[in-house]
matplotlib code that plots the C-alpha trace (Angstrom):
import matplotlib.pyplot as plt

x = [23.2, 20.3, 18.7, 19.0, 22.6, 24.7, 21.4, 21.2, 18.3, 17.5, 14.3, 12.6, 9.1, 6.5, 3.7, 2.5, 2.7, 6.3, 7.5, 5.5, 7.7, 10.9, 10.1, 9.6, 12.9, 14.4, 13.1, 14.9, 18.1, 18.6, 20.1, 17.6, 18.6, 15.3, 15.5, 13.3, 12.5, 14.5, 12.5, 9.3, 10.2, 7.7, 4.3, 2.8, 5.5, 2.7, -0.5, -1.7, -2.4, -1.7, 2.3, 4.9, 4.5, 8.1, 8.4, 6.3, 3.3, 4.0, 3.5, 6.5, 7.0, 6.8, 3.6, 2.1, 1.3, 5.0, 6.4, 4.1, 6.1, 9.4, 11.4, 14.9, 15.8, 18.3, 16.9, 18.8, 17.5, 18.3, 16.3, 16.0, 14.6, 18.2, 20.8, 23.0, 20.7, 19.7, 23.5, 24.0, 21.2, 22.8, 25.8, 24.1, 22.4, 25.6, 26.3, 22.7, 21.2, 17.5, 15.8, 12.3, 10.1, 6.5, 6.5, 4.0, 4.7, 7.4, 8.6, 11.8, 12.6, 12.4, 14.9, 17.4, 16.5, 14.7, 14.9, 16.9, 19.3, 19.9, 20.5, 23.5, 25.2, 24.5, 23.5, 22.8, 20.1, 16.6, 14.5, 10.9, 8.2, 4.6, 1.8, -1.8, -2.1, 1.2, 3.6, 1.2, -2.7, -4.9, -4.9, -0.9, -0.8, -3.5, -2.8, -3.9, -4.8, -5.7, -9.4, -10.0, -8.5, -10.5, -13.7, -12.2, -10.7, -14.3, -13.2, -15.9, -18.5, -18.2, -17.7, -20.3, -23.8, -26.4, -28.4, -31.3, -30.9, -29.6, -26.2, -23.7, -20.2, -17.8, -14.0, -11.8, -10.9, -6.9, -5.4, -5.4, -4.7, -1.3, -0.2, -1.0, 1.0, 4.0, 4.0, 3.8, 6.5, 8.6, 8.2, 8.7, 12.2, 13.3, 12.6, 14.5, 17.3, 17.7, 17.8, 20.3, 23.0, 22.5, 22.9, 24.3, 21.4, 18.7, 15.4, 12.5, 9.5, 6.4, 3.9, 0.1, -2.3, -5.6, -3.4, -2.9, -6.7, -7.9, -5.6, -6.2, -10.1, -9.2, -12.1, -14.6, -12.7, -12.8, -16.5, -17.4, -15.2, -16.4, -20.0, -20.6, -22.4, -21.4, -21.0, -23.1, -22.2, -22.8, -22.4, -20.4, -21.2, -18.8, -20.1, -19.2, -19.3, -22.2, -22.5, -19.1, -20.6, -21.3, -24.1, -25.4, -25.4, -27.0, -25.9, -24.2, -27.2, -25.0, -24.7, -26.3, -29.7, -29.6, -26.1, -25.7, -23.0, -21.7, -19.2, -17.8, -18.8, -16.5, -17.7, -15.4, -16.7, -19.4, -17.7, -17.5, -20.9, -22.0, -19.9, -21.3, -25.1, -24.3, -22.9, -26.3, -28.2, -29.8, -28.2, -30.7, -29.8, -26.6, -28.3, -30.9, -30.2, -31.1, -27.9, -25.7, -23.2, -22.1, -23.5, -26.7, -26.3, -25.1, -27.9, -30.4, -28.9, -31.9, -33.6, -30.8, -29.4, -32.3, -32.7, -29.1, -29.7, -32.2, -30.4, -27.2, -29.4, -30.0, -26.6, -23.6, -20.6, -18.4, -20.5, -20.4, -16.8, -15.9, -18.2, -17.4, -13.7, -13.7, -15.4, -12.6, -15.5, -13.7, -15.2, -14.0, -14.5, -14.8, -11.9, -11.1, -7.3, -6.7, -8.3, -6.0, -3.0, -4.0, -5.0, -2.5, -1.7, -1.1, 1.5, 2.8, 3.7, 5.7, 3.7, 4.8, 8.4, 9.8, 12.1, 14.7, 13.7, 15.3, 12.4, 11.0, 12.3, 10.1, 8.3, 5.8, 5.0, 3.7, 6.0, 6.9, 4.7, 7.8, 9.2, 12.3, 14.0, 17.8, 17.3, 15.0, 14.0, 15.8, 14.2, 15.2, 17.5, 18.8, 20.2, 16.9, 16.6, 13.6, 11.9, 14.3, 14.4, 14.2, 17.8, 19.1, 21.7, 22.5, 26.0, 26.7, 25.8, 27.4, 30.5, 30.7, 29.2, 30.5, 33.3, 32.1, 34.2, 33.1, 33.6, 31.5, 28.7, 28.9, 28.6, 25.6, 23.9, 24.4, 23.0, 20.2, 20.5, 20.6]
y = [10.6, 8.7, 7.7, 3.8, 3.8, 1.0, -1.0, -4.3, -6.2, -9.7, -9.6, -13.0, -12.0, -11.4, -10.2, -7.1, -7.0, -7.8, -6.0, -3.0, -3.0, -3.3, -0.6, 1.8, 0.5, 1.0, 4.3, 5.6, 4.3, 0.7, -1.7, -4.3, -7.4, -9.0, -12.9, -14.0, -17.7, -18.1, -17.9, -16.5, -14.2, -12.3, -13.8, -10.0, -10.1, -11.6, -10.3, -7.9, -6.4, -3.7, -4.5, -2.2, -2.3, -2.4, -0.2, -2.1, -1.9, -5.2, -6.5, -7.4, -9.4, -6.4, -6.0, -2.4, -4.6, -5.6, -2.0, -0.7, -2.0, -2.9, 0.3, 0.8, -2.9, -5.3, -8.3, -11.4, -15.0, -18.0, -21.4, -22.1, -25.7, -26.4, -26.9, -25.1, -22.2, -22.2, -22.1, -18.9, -17.2, -18.3, -16.6, -13.5, -13.4, -13.2, -9.9, -8.5, -6.7, -7.9, -10.8, -10.8, -13.3, -14.1, -18.0, -20.2, -21.3, -23.7, -23.5, -21.5, -24.3, -26.9, -24.9, -24.4, -20.6, -20.3, -17.8, -20.3, -21.3, -17.5, -16.5, -19.0, -17.5, -14.0, -13.0, -9.2, -10.2, -8.7, -11.8, -10.7, -13.3, -12.0, -14.3, -14.4, -15.6, -15.4, -18.0, -19.3, -20.1, -22.5, -20.8, -20.8, -23.0, -21.5, -19.4, -16.1, -13.5, -9.8, -10.3, -13.0, -11.3, -8.5, -10.6, -12.2, -9.1, -7.2, -4.6, -5.9, -6.2, -2.3, -1.5, -1.2, 0.5, 0.4, -3.3, -1.5, 0.3, -2.7, -3.0, -5.9, -6.4, -4.6, -4.8, -2.0, -1.2, -2.0, -4.4, -2.6, -5.4, -6.0, -2.6, -1.8, -4.9, -3.9, -0.5, -2.0, -4.4, -1.6, 0.2, -3.2, -3.6, -0.3, -0.6, -4.1, -2.4, 0.2, -2.3, -4.4, -1.3, -1.1, -4.5, -6.3, -8.5, -9.3, -10.8, -12.3, -10.1, -11.8, -10.0, -11.3, -9.8, -10.9, -9.0, -5.7, -5.9, -5.9, -3.4, -0.8, -0.9, 1.9, 3.6, 1.0, -1.5, 0.7, 1.3, -2.5, -3.2, -0.1, -0.3, -3.8, -3.0, -4.5, -1.4, -2.1, -1.1, 2.6, 3.4, 6.4, 7.9, 8.1, 6.0, 8.7, 12.3, 13.6, 15.2, 13.6, 11.4, 11.7, 13.8, 14.1, 17.8, 19.5, 18.5, 21.0, 22.7, 21.6, 18.1, 15.5, 14.4, 11.9, 13.0, 12.6, 14.6, 14.2, 15.8, 14.6, 16.8, 16.2, 18.4, 17.6, 19.6, 21.8, 24.9, 23.7, 22.8, 26.2, 27.8, 25.1, 26.1, 29.7, 28.8, 26.4, 29.5, 27.7, 29.0, 28.0, 24.6, 25.2, 26.7, 23.9, 22.0, 18.5, 19.4, 21.9, 19.4, 16.3, 13.8, 15.1, 15.2, 11.5, 10.6, 12.6, 11.4, 10.1, 13.7, 15.8, 13.7, 14.0, 18.1, 18.2, 15.8, 18.8, 21.4, 20.1, 19.4, 23.2, 23.7, 22.2, 21.0, 23.6, 26.1, 24.4, 24.0, 26.9, 28.4, 25.8, 26.2, 29.9, 29.2, 26.4, 23.6, 20.4, 19.1, 17.4, 16.1, 12.5, 12.1, 9.4, 8.5, 10.7, 13.6, 12.7, 12.9, 16.1, 17.6, 20.7, 19.9, 16.4, 17.7, 20.0, 17.9, 15.4, 12.4, 10.9, 10.2, 9.5, 6.5, 5.5, 1.9, -0.6, -1.2, 2.0, 5.5, 8.0, 5.1, 7.3, 5.5, 7.0, 8.6, 7.8, 10.3, 10.3, 13.7, 14.0, 17.6, 16.5, 12.7, 12.9, 9.6, 8.1, 9.3, 9.2, 12.3, 11.0, 7.7, 5.7, 2.7, 1.5, -1.6, -4.2, -7.0, -10.2, -11.4, -8.1, -7.8, -11.3, -11.2, -7.9, -8.7, -12.4, -10.7, -7.5, -9.0, -12.6, -12.5, -15.4, -15.5, -15.6, -19.7, -19.9, -18.1, -20.0, -23.3, -22.0, -20.9, -24.5, -26.1, -23.7, -22.1, -18.8]
z = [2.0, 1.9, 5.1, 4.9, 3.1, 4.4, 4.9, 2.7, 2.5, 0.9, -0.4, -0.7, -1.2, -4.1, -5.1, -2.7, 0.9, 1.1, -2.4, -0.8, 2.0, 0.5, -2.2, 0.8, 2.4, -0.8, -1.6, 1.5, 0.4, 1.6, -1.0, -1.7, -3.6, -4.9, -5.1, -8.0, -9.5, -12.8, -16.1, -14.5, -11.2, -9.2, -9.8, -10.7, -13.9, -15.3, -13.8, -16.8, -19.0, -19.0, -19.8, -20.9, -24.7, -27.2, -30.0, -32.1, -29.7, -28.6, -24.8, -23.2, -20.0, -17.7, -16.4, -14.7, -11.4, -10.8, -11.9, -9.3, -6.3, -7.2, -8.0, -6.5, -6.3, -7.9, -9.3, -8.9, -10.1, -7.6, -7.8, -3.9, -4.6, -5.2, -2.6, -4.4, -4.6, -0.8, -0.3, -2.6, -0.1, 2.9, 1.7, 0.7, 4.1, 5.9, 3.9, 4.4, 7.4, 6.7, 5.2, 4.3, 3.0, 2.5, 1.9, 3.8, 7.2, 7.3, 3.7, 4.7, 7.2, 4.2, 2.4, 5.2, 5.0, 8.2, 11.0, 13.3, 10.6, 9.1, 12.8, 13.1, 9.8, 10.8, 14.6, 13.5, 10.9, 11.0, 9.7, 8.5, 7.5, 6.1, 6.1, 6.2, 9.5, 11.4, 12.4, 15.5, 16.0, 14.3, 10.9, 10.5, 7.8, 5.6, 2.5, 3.1, 0.5, 0.9, -0.4, 2.0, 4.7, 4.0, 4.5, 7.8, 9.3, 9.4, 6.7, 4.2, 7.1, 7.1, 3.6, 1.0, 0.8, 4.0, 3.5, 3.7, 0.5, -1.3, -0.3, 0.4, 1.5, -0.6, -0.6, -0.9, -4.6, -3.8, -1.6, 1.4, 3.8, 1.9, 1.4, 5.2, 6.2, 4.0, 5.8, 9.3, 8.3, 7.2, 10.6, 12.3, 10.4, 11.0, 14.9, 14.5, 12.9, 16.0, 18.6, 16.3, 15.9, 20.0, 21.0, 17.9, 18.1, 15.1, 15.8, 14.0, 12.7, 12.6, 10.3, 9.5, 7.0, 9.2, 12.4, 10.4, 9.0, 12.5, 13.6, 10.8, 11.6, 14.0, 15.3, 14.2, 16.3, 19.4, 18.7, 19.1, 21.8, 23.9, 23.0, 22.0, 19.2, 16.0, 13.3, 10.1, 6.9, 6.3, 2.7, 2.2, 5.4, 8.3, 11.6, 14.3, 12.4, 10.5, 7.7, 6.5, 3.2, -0.3, -1.5, -4.9, -6.1, -9.3, -12.5, -14.7, -17.0, -20.4, -18.9, -20.9, -19.6, -16.8, -15.7, -11.8, -10.1, -6.5, -4.2, -0.8, 2.5, 5.4, 8.1, 11.2, 13.9, 14.9, 14.3, 10.6, 10.6, 11.2, 8.4, 6.3, 7.2, 6.4, 2.8, 2.5, 3.5, 6.4, 9.4, 11.8, 11.0, 13.0, 15.9, 16.2, 19.5, 17.6, 15.4, 16.8, 18.5, 16.4, 19.0, 18.3, 14.6, 14.7, 17.0, 14.7, 11.3, 9.7, 10.4, 9.4, 6.2, 3.7, 4.7, 3.6, 0.5, -0.6, 0.0, -1.8, -5.0, -5.6, -6.9, -9.0, -7.8, -8.9, -6.9, -3.9, -4.1, -4.7, -1.9, 0.8, 0.1, 0.6, 3.9, 4.9, 5.0, 4.1, 0.9, -2.1, -5.6, -6.5, -9.4, -11.6, -12.2, -15.3, -13.3, -10.2, -12.1, -13.9, -10.7, -9.9, -6.3, -7.6, -10.3, -8.0, -5.3, -7.6, -7.2, -10.7, -11.8, -15.1, -15.3, -18.0, -18.3, -20.4, -22.4, -22.4, -21.8, -19.5, -17.9, -15.7, -12.5, -9.0, -6.8, -3.0, -0.9, 1.5, 1.7, 3.7, 3.9, 4.5, 3.2, 0.0, -1.3, -4.3, -7.5, -11.1, -10.5, -7.2, -8.3, -8.2, -10.0, -12.2, -11.4, -12.6, -15.5, -14.2, -13.4, -14.5, -11.5, -11.0, -12.1, -10.8, -7.2, -7.3, -8.6, -6.3, -3.2, -3.3, -5.2, -7.8, -10.9, -14.6, -14.3, -11.1, -12.9, -15.6, -13.8, -11.8, -14.8, -16.4, -13.6, -14.0, -10.2, -11.6]

ax = plt.figure().add_subplot(projection="3d")
ax.plot(x, y, z, "-o")
ax.set_aspect("equal")
plt.show()
């Protein structure tokens, strides 16, 4: 049995934060019914290239971006701008445990799909709204996007190379505000479902990208709140641990002229620093009172790091990684995605699934990282579904869940409601 077997989710979210949340819940066994606009669907279906290509090598309408966040769902098309579409969604909500949307504040009320309305239809319903800034506050009506929120929420002020080294604000390479909000939303929904099971009462979950971005700054937020000092960009260095950063190393002898190579050194405690110094041939640094404790290494960063930079450049990445791993000093390579998916650890952990998609056999997609011993997530060999085509399950859901007849389905199609 799947962890969330028997839980049905009506998903009116699109793009990334909401779909990331519902994909996680779908992986765990929830029946996620994704409501999409007839004709176009989720915005990300068109966010390419790359797209799935057909047998002739031509692009289809299925973008990789969409495929990344919509496995294990069923797609139903419904025009909620029409009264009949709104009524259909309310009817579906009666049969669901969770409703999730990421429309602008107030839009759901205009459609008669707000929390108060659906609570009257289904008192046990967990209603989750995901917006840029939440349902309250002076920014509540603003559109909030990941990029802007990374800036407004402080992340870009601490991401990027140091200003004195020519750096400037830098966004993270993936939409982390969206992704973290989706994961926090999944946790909140599970908590609300537990409450509904105990009491029979649903509740509203109000998730905001800005709230999440502020929360996920973690130790950097605490640094500021405790000290009053505004953290600055530190490049690839850690604000509170030294040495914990990228270092340049010697390029292989057979590398083209001008090649630069790097590794990550992540010394997390004083014992590891002593071991690193031994591997580096400088045991004296591990005993030096200027560097023996992490707090001293942080305070004397400007003196220590140049010494380490010179040492790291004396050996190649392969030499360093072998020696440091043998000594159990945390370190790592900086892999591109080709190297990531070729990595033996990534392969052994099954981080890629092959799906039988209607447009492409053996569609390779990243797998869920959730690994449960008794209730594994849904995969291709455990009844999982590939990301659906637009409206692929419209008739299936409306027939099976609502008992719609062929005549009624035909009328809804004629009226362009579905």
